[in-house]
DRENVO-878098 format. One record per residue (C-alpha): y, x, z; residue in one letter. Coordinates in steps of 0.5 Angstrom, whole numbers, padded with zeros to 4 digits, always signed. Last residue first. Layout:
N
YXZa/...
! end
This chain:
107
-0036-0086-0174l/-0033-0089-0167k/-0027-0093-0170e/-0025-0091-0177f/-0026-0097-0182l/-0025-0103-0177i/-0019-0099-0173s/-0016-0097-0179d/-0016-0104-0183l/-0013-0107-0176v/-0008-0101-0176k/-0006-0102-0184n/-0006-0109-0183f/-0001-0109-0177a/+0003-0104-0181e/+0003-0108-0187v/+0005-0114-0184y/+0008-0118-0190q/+0012-0124-0189n/+0011-0130-0194k/+0015-0131-0200s/+0011-0127-0205e/+0005-0131-0203l/+0009-0138-0204e/+0012-0136-0210s/+0005-0134-0213k/+0002-0140-0211f/+0008-0144-0215d/+0007-0140-0221n/-0001-0141-0221l/+0001-0149-0220i/+0006-0148-0226k/+0001-0145-0230e/-0004-0149-0229h/+0000-0155-0231s/+0003-0152-0237k/-0004-0150-0239v/-0006-0157-0238t/-0001-0160-0242k/-0002-0156-0248e/-0009-0158-0248s/-0008-0165-0247d/-0003-0164-0253l/-0008-0160-0257r/-0014-0165-0256f/-0009-0171-0258k/-0008-0168-0264e/-0015-0166-0266e/-0017-0173-0264l/-0012-0176-0269e/-0014-0171-0274s/-0021-0173-0273v/-0020-0180-0274g/-0015-0179-0280k/-0021-0175-0283d/-0026-0181-0281y/-0022-0186-0284k/-0021-0183-0291e/-0028-0181-0291k/-0030-0188-0290f/-0025-0191-0295i/-0028-0186-0300v/-0035-0187-0298n/-0034-0194-0299f/-0031-0194-0306d/-0037-0189-0308a/-0042-0194-0305r/-0039-0200-0308a/-0039-0196-0315k/-0046-0194-0314a/-0048-0202-0312l/-0044-0204-0318r/-0048-0200-0323k/-0055-0201-0320e/-0053-0209-0320s/-0052-0208-0328e/-0058-0204-0329q/-0062-0209-0325l/-0058-0215-0329a/-0060-0211-0336e/-0067-0210-0334d/-0068-0218-0332i/-0064-0220-0339m/-0069-0215-0343l/-0075-0218-0339a/-0072-0225-0341s/-0072-0223-0348d/-0079-0221-0348k/-0081-0228-0344e/-0077-0232-0349v/-0080-0228-0355q/-0087-0229-0352l/-0086-0236-0352l/-0084-0237-0359h/-0090-0233-0361n/-0094-0238-0357i/-0090-0244-0360v/-0091-0241-0367d/-0099-0240-0366i/-0099-0247-0363e/-0096-0249-0369s/-0100-0245-0374k/-0106-0248-0370t/-0104-0255-0371n/-0102-0254-0379d/-0109-0252-0380s/-0111-0245-0382m/
! end
């Protein structure tokens, strides 16, 4: 084998080694990027869950307060209506006469 051929083989072997080293570096970089992405996703999920839970909690509290306010308002309206009905004059005898005339007249 000539020196020129040996040198060419050495260069080719060196280039193959460089390519192999490059492939390993790329693989390591991909693994590192996956680790970073996984950590970023996990961190984001924690932050998202905290904010989501806080938002749900705030909405539930607002709903509870609004519900209490609505119930109180309806109770007041109903009590006012009851009071108004109780304060009205009742004409029981006249009502009974009208009812009798409707139900028992000319049967």
